[in-house]
C-alpha positions as CSV (number, residue, x, y, z in Angstrom):
1,X,-184.3,-116.6,-115.8
2,X,-181.0,-117.2,-114.2
3,X,-179.8,-115.2,-111.1
4,X,-176.8,-113.1,-112.0
5,X,-174.5,-114.6,-109.2
6,X,-174.8,-117.8,-110.6
7,X,-172.3,-119.5,-112.7
8,X,-172.2,-123.0,-115.1
9,X,-169.5,-125.4,-115.7
10,X,-170.7,-128.3,-117.8
11,X,-170.2,-131.7,-116.5
12,X,-171.2,-135.3,-118.3
13,X,-171.2,-137.3,-114.9
14,X,-174.3,-139.3,-115.0
15,X,-176.2,-139.9,-111.4
16,X,-174.2,-137.0,-109.4
17,X,-175.8,-135.0,-106.6
18,X,-175.6,-131.7,-106.1
19,X,-176.3,-129.9,-102.8
20,X,-177.2,-126.3,-103.4
21,X,-178.1,-123.1,-101.1
22,X,-181.3,-121.9,-102.3
23,X,-180.6,-118.5,-101.1
24,X,-180.8,-116.2,-104.1
25,X,-181.3,-119.3,-106.3
26,X,-183.3,-119.0,-109.7
27,X,-186.5,-120.9,-110.6
28,X,-186.5,-124.0,-112.4
29,X,-190.1,-124.2,-111.3
30,X,-192.7,-122.5,-108.8
31,X,-192.2,-125.5,-106.2
32,X,-188.5,-124.5,-105.6
33,X,-188.5,-122.6,-102.3
34,X,-185.9,-120.7,-100.6
35,X,-183.8,-120.9,-97.6
36,X,-183.7,-124.8,-98.0
37,X,-181.0,-127.5,-98.9
38,X,-181.9,-128.9,-102.1
39,X,-180.8,-131.8,-103.8
40,X,-180.8,-132.2,-107.6
41,X,-180.2,-135.2,-109.6
42,X,-179.3,-135.0,-113.3
43,X,-177.9,-137.6,-116.1
44,X,-176.7,-134.6,-117.8
45,X,-175.8,-132.1,-115.2
46,X,-174.2,-128.6,-114.5
47,X,-171.9,-127.8,-111.6
48,X,-173.3,-124.4,-110.1
49,X,-171.4,-122.1,-107.7
50,X,-173.4,-119.6,-106.0
51,X,-172.5,-116.6,-104.9
52,X,-174.4,-114.5,-101.8
53,X,-177.4,-112.3,-103.0
54,X,-178.4,-109.2,-102.1
55,X,-181.4,-108.7,-100.1
56,X,-183.2,-106.7,-102.6
57,X,-182.4,-109.4,-105.2
58,X,-183.9,-112.2,-103.0
59,X,-186.9,-109.9,-102.6
60,X,-187.4,-110.1,-106.1
61,X,-188.0,-114.0,-106.5
62,X,-191.3,-115.5,-105.6
63,X,-191.6,-116.2,-101.7
64,X,-191.8,-119.6,-100.6
65,X,-194.5,-121.7,-99.5
66,X,-196.6,-120.9,-96.7
67,X,-198.2,-123.5,-94.0
68,X,-201.9,-123.5,-94.4
69,X,-203.8,-123.6,-90.8
70,X,-205.8,-127.0,-90.5
71,X,-208.9,-124.5,-89.4
72,X,-208.4,-122.7,-92.6
73,X,-208.4,-125.5,-95.0
74,X,-211.5,-126.9,-93.4
75,X,-213.1,-123.5,-93.7
76,X,-212.2,-123.1,-97.7
77,X,-213.5,-126.4,-98.1
78,X,-216.6,-125.7,-96.5
79,X,-216.9,-122.9,-98.5
80,X,-216.2,-124.6,-101.7
81,X,-218.9,-127.0,-101.2
82,X,-221.5,-124.5,-99.9
83,X,-220.9,-122.5,-103.0
84,X,-221.1,-126.0,-105.0
85,X,-224.4,-126.7,-103.4
86,X,-225.9,-123.3,-104.2
87,X,-225.0,-123.8,-107.8
88,X,-226.6,-127.1,-108.0
89,X,-229.7,-125.8,-106.3
90,X,-230.0,-122.6,-108.5
91,X,-231.2,-122.7,-112.2
92,X,-228.8,-125.1,-114.0
93,X,-226.3,-123.8,-116.6
94,X,-226.1,-125.7,-119.9
95,X,-222.8,-127.5,-119.0
96,X,-223.7,-128.1,-115.5
97,X,-225.1,-131.9,-115.7
98,X,-225.5,-132.5,-111.8
99,X,-227.7,-129.3,-111.5
100,X,-229.9,-130.1,-114.7
101,X,-230.4,-133.4,-113.1
102,X,-231.7,-131.9,-109.8
103,X,-233.6,-129.4,-111.8
104,X,-235.1,-132.0,-113.8
105,X,-236.3,-134.5,-110.7
106,X,-237.7,-131.3,-108.7
107,X,-240.0,-130.4,-111.6
108,X,-241.3,-134.0,-112.0
109,X,-241.4,-134.2,-108.4
110,X,-243.8,-131.2,-108.3
111,X,-245.9,-132.1,-111.2
112,X,-246.4,-135.6,-109.5
113,X,-247.6,-133.8,-106.3
114,X,-250.1,-131.5,-108.2
115,X,-251.4,-134.5,-109.8
116,X,-251.7,-136.3,-106.2
117,X,-253.4,-133.7,-104.9
118,X,-256.0,-133.5,-107.6
119,X,-256.8,-137.2,-107.7
120,X,-256.6,-137.6,-103.8
121,X,-260.3,-135.7,-104.2
122,X,-261.7,-138.7,-105.9
123,X,-263.2,-140.6,-103.1
124,X,-262.5,-144.2,-104.8
125,X,-258.9,-143.5,-105.4
126,X,-258.6,-142.3,-102.0
127,X,-260.1,-145.0,-100.3
128,X,-257.9,-147.6,-102.4
129,X,-254.9,-145.9,-102.8
130,X,-254.8,-143.8,-99.5
131,X,-251.4,-145.5,-97.9
132,X,-250.0,-144.8,-101.3
133,X,-251.1,-140.9,-101.4
134,X,-249.8,-141.1,-97.7
135,X,-246.4,-142.5,-98.3
136,X,-245.6,-140.2,-101.2
137,X,-246.8,-137.3,-99.4
138,X,-244.1,-138.3,-96.8
139,X,-241.3,-138.7,-99.3
140,X,-241.9,-135.5,-101.1
141,X,-242.1,-133.3,-98.0
142,X,-238.6,-134.8,-97.1
143,X,-237.2,-134.0,-100.4
144,X,-238.6,-130.1,-100.1
145,X,-237.7,-129.9,-96.8
146,X,-234.0,-130.8,-97.3
147,X,-234.1,-128.6,-100.3
148,X,-235.1,-125.6,-98.4
149,X,-232.7,-126.2,-95.7
150,X,-229.9,-126.6,-98.4
151,X,-231.1,-123.3,-100.0
152,X,-231.1,-121.4,-96.5
153,X,-227.7,-122.8,-95.5
154,X,-226.1,-122.1,-99.3
155,X,-227.8,-118.9,-100.0
156,X,-224.8,-116.7,-98.3
157,X,-223.0,-117.5,-101.6
158,X,-224.9,-115.2,-103.1
159,X,-223.5,-111.7,-102.8
160,X,-226.6,-110.4,-101.7
161,X,-227.2,-112.4,-99.1
162,X,-223.6,-112.8,-98.1
163,X,-224.3,-111.9,-94.4
164,X,-224.4,-115.2,-92.2
165,X,-227.6,-113.7,-90.4
166,X,-229.1,-110.9,-92.1
167,X,-228.5,-112.4,-95.5
168,X,-230.3,-115.8,-94.5
169,X,-233.3,-113.4,-93.0
170,X,-233.6,-111.7,-96.3
171,X,-233.6,-114.4,-98.5
172,X,-236.2,-116.4,-95.9
173,X,-238.6,-113.3,-96.7
174,X,-237.9,-113.8,-100.5
175,X,-240.7,-114.9,-103.1
176,X,-239.5,-118.4,-103.7
177,X,-238.4,-118.9,-100.3
178,X,-241.8,-118.2,-99.0
179,X,-243.0,-120.6,-101.5
180,X,-240.8,-123.5,-100.7
181,X,-241.8,-122.9,-97.0
182,X,-245.7,-122.8,-97.7
183,X,-245.1,-126.3,-99.9
184,X,-244.0,-128.0,-96.7
185,X,-246.0,-126.1,-93.8
186,X,-249.4,-128.0,-94.3
187,X,-247.6,-131.2,-93.1
188,X,-245.9,-129.8,-90.2
189,X,-248.5,-127.5,-88.9
190,X,-250.8,-129.9,-87.8
191,X,-248.2,-131.4,-85.6
192,X,-247.6,-128.1,-83.8
193,X,-251.2,-126.6,-83.6
194,X,-254.6,-128.8,-82.9
195,X,-256.9,-128.0,-85.9
196,X,-260.2,-128.3,-87.1
197,X,-260.9,-131.2,-89.3
198,X,-262.2,-128.8,-92.1
199,X,-259.6,-126.4,-91.8
200,X,-256.8,-129.0,-91.9
201,X,-258.6,-130.1,-94.9
202,X,-258.5,-126.7,-96.4
203,X,-254.8,-126.7,-95.3
204,X,-253.8,-129.8,-97.2
205,X,-255.5,-128.4,-100.4
206,X,-252.7,-125.6,-100.1
207,X,-250.7,-128.1,-101.2
208,X,-251.4,-127.3,-104.8
209,X,-249.1,-124.1,-104.4
210,X,-246.2,-126.6,-105.0
211,X,-246.9,-125.7,-108.5
212,X,-245.6,-122.3,-107.9
213,X,-242.2,-123.9,-107.3
214,X,-241.8,-124.2,-111.4
215,X,-241.4,-120.6,-111.5
216,X,-237.9,-120.9,-110.4
217,X,-237.3,-123.3,-113.2
218,X,-239.4,-121.6,-116.0
219,X,-238.1,-118.9,-118.1
220,X,-241.6,-117.9,-119.3
221,X,-243.1,-117.7,-115.9
222,X,-240.1,-115.5,-115.1
223,X,-240.7,-113.5,-117.9
224,X,-244.4,-113.1,-117.2
225,X,-243.6,-112.1,-113.5
226,X,-241.3,-109.3,-114.9
227,X,-243.8,-108.2,-117.0
228,X,-246.3,-108.2,-114.2
229,X,-243.9,-105.8,-112.3
230,X,-243.3,-103.7,-115.0
231,X,-246.8,-102.8,-115.8
232,X,-247.9,-102.7,-112.2
233,X,-248.9,-99.1,-111.8
234,X,-250.8,-99.2,-115.0
235,X,-252.5,-102.5,-114.0
236,X,-253.5,-101.1,-110.6
237,X,-254.9,-98.0,-112.2
238,X,-257.3,-100.5,-114.4
239,X,-258.6,-102.3,-111.6
240,X,-259.4,-99.4,-109.7
241,X,-261.3,-98.2,-112.8
242,X,-262.7,-101.4,-112.9
243,X,-263.9,-101.5,-109.6
244,X,-265.4,-98.0,-109.8
245,X,-267.3,-99.2,-112.9
246,X,-268.6,-101.9,-110.8
247,X,-269.8,-100.2,-108.1
248,X,-271.5,-97.4,-110.3
249,X,-273.1,-100.0,-112.7
250,X,-274.5,-102.0,-109.3
251,X,-275.6,-99.0,-107.7
252,X,-277.7,-97.8,-111.1
253,X,-278.9,-101.2,-111.8
254,X,-280.3,-101.6,-108.0
255,X,-282.6,-98.5,-108.1
256,X,-283.9,-99.3,-111.6
257,X,-284.9,-102.9,-110.6
258,X,-285.3,-102.8,-106.9
259,X,-289.2,-102.2,-107.3
260,X,-289.7,-104.8,-110.3
261,X,-287.4,-107.6,-108.6
262,X,-286.9,-107.3,-104.8
263,X,-285.9,-110.8,-104.6
264,X,-282.9,-110.5,-107.3
265,X,-282.1,-107.2,-106.6
266,X,-282.3,-106.7,-102.9
267,X,-279.4,-104.5,-102.3
268,X,-276.3,-103.1,-104.1
269,X,-274.1,-106.2,-103.0
270,X,-276.3,-108.4,-104.3
271,X,-276.5,-106.6,-107.6
272,X,-272.6,-106.8,-108.2
273,X,-273.2,-110.1,-108.9
274,X,-275.2,-109.2,-112.1
275,X,-272.4,-106.5,-112.5
276,X,-269.8,-108.8,-112.4
277,X,-271.6,-111.0,-115.0
278,X,-272.4,-108.4,-117.1
279,X,-269.2,-106.3,-117.0
280,X,-267.1,-109.6,-117.8
281,X,-269.5,-110.4,-120.7
282,X,-270.0,-113.9,-119.0
283,X,-273.9,-113.5,-118.7
284,X,-275.1,-116.4,-116.8
285,X,-278.7,-115.3,-117.0
286,X,-279.6,-116.1,-113.2
287,X,-280.2,-112.3,-112.9
288,X,-281.4,-109.8,-115.6
289,X,-283.1,-106.5,-115.8
290,X,-287.0,-106.6,-116.8
291,X,-287.6,-103.0,-117.0
292,X,-286.9,-101.0,-120.0
293,X,-284.5,-98.8,-118.0
294,X,-282.8,-101.5,-116.8
295,X,-282.2,-103.3,-120.3
296,X,-280.9,-99.8,-121.6
297,X,-278.6,-99.6,-118.5
298,X,-277.7,-103.1,-119.0
299,X,-277.0,-102.8,-122.6
300,X,-274.6,-99.7,-122.1
301,X,-272.8,-101.7,-119.4
302,X,-272.2,-104.7,-121.3
303,X,-270.6,-102.6,-124.1
304,X,-268.5,-100.9,-122.1
305,X,-267.4,-103.9,-120.3
306,X,-266.0,-105.5,-123.4
307,X,-263.8,-102.6,-123.9
308,X,-262.9,-102.4,-120.4
309,X,-261.7,-106.0,-120.0
310,X,-259.9,-105.9,-123.1
311,X,-257.4,-103.2,-121.7
312,X,-255.5,-105.6,-119.5
313,X,-254.5,-107.9,-122.6
314,X,-253.1,-104.7,-124.5
315,X,-251.1,-103.7,-121.4
316,X,-249.6,-107.2,-120.8
317,X,-249.2,-108.1,-124.8
318,X,-247.1,-104.5,-124.8
319,X,-245.2,-105.8,-121.8
320,X,-244.4,-108.8,-123.4
321,X,-243.1,-107.2,-126.5
322,X,-240.7,-105.0,-124.4
323,X,-239.6,-107.9,-122.7
324,X,-238.8,-109.7,-125.8
325,X,-237.3,-106.9,-127.7
326,X,-235.2,-106.5,-124.4
327,X,-233.7,-110.0,-124.7
328,X,-232.9,-109.4,-128.1
329,X,-231.0,-105.9,-127.1
330,X,-233.2,-103.6,-128.7
331,X,-234.7,-100.4,-127.2
332,X,-237.9,-99.0,-127.9
333,X,-238.0,-94.7,-128.5
334,X,-240.6,-94.0,-126.3
335,X,-242.0,-91.3,-128.9
336,X,-242.1,-93.5,-132.1
337,X,-242.4,-96.7,-130.7
338,X,-239.5,-98.0,-133.4
339,X,-236.7,-100.4,-131.9
340,X,-233.0,-99.8,-131.8
341,X,-230.0,-101.6,-130.8
342,X,-228.3,-100.6,-127.5
343,X,-225.0,-99.8,-129.3
344,X,-226.9,-97.2,-131.5
């Protein structure tokens, strides 16, 4: 679009230089700024005569480039780097190659750590390859520590953790942030707090919880977590019923078998071991009733245990079905149980 105050006269002079005043000028490109003396060189050129422009006409055209302050440029660059670090550390998208490489590396490192913790308990392997296990532990802790610090630094790129202080505190108390902290804590705690050897050994076994870090990269584990959160009320009620059945059955069996087997059923807490083995239908056979009343009671409790412990499987199964339908865009009717699309 040409400014109305500009007129053209055609000229075929080559390599001509034309000095133009940029007030009210038309835009050859977005890089032309106002209020500067511009020089153009054309092989086939035009001679332009420019009339003064009105203020209203000037305001209608793009504003000149503004200078970027050095501090603001550095801040913008830091923000872009932080966002990119957050994207790499987060679960990888299909087209994000660096993030996928990082995810694969961390997953393999977690799996190798679990194998190392398990194999280190074998005495022969621990003596023979002790320095190798120790070096691998130091390498793993260094990687996990850098990962944790980078996640804590870049979490403000997420809108829900955008505040530089409160956002990071909220992130540090989230589930996966606590898992990341637990993964490295057994290495640093003995350096800060003197510990007994047995407690230190138990603390080193806590490294097995690094396996929970896989939950960040596994969609199946995340689906299970959503199902457990969705069905937590039903599961809590079921746990309460199971505990109640355990206390009642153990108490009845104690009063039935105490006189005949005072060593095996010495108290209600001792009888609870039998109750757990019977309700779960495991039946180790180390403790069992010998009286007629005790055998009848044990039979009833064993049959009830089969149905009682089958209920959680049904609750979780229905939760998984609902989650799969939700992913496919289907909704279940609460009355008939039939599925329908969200658009319907």
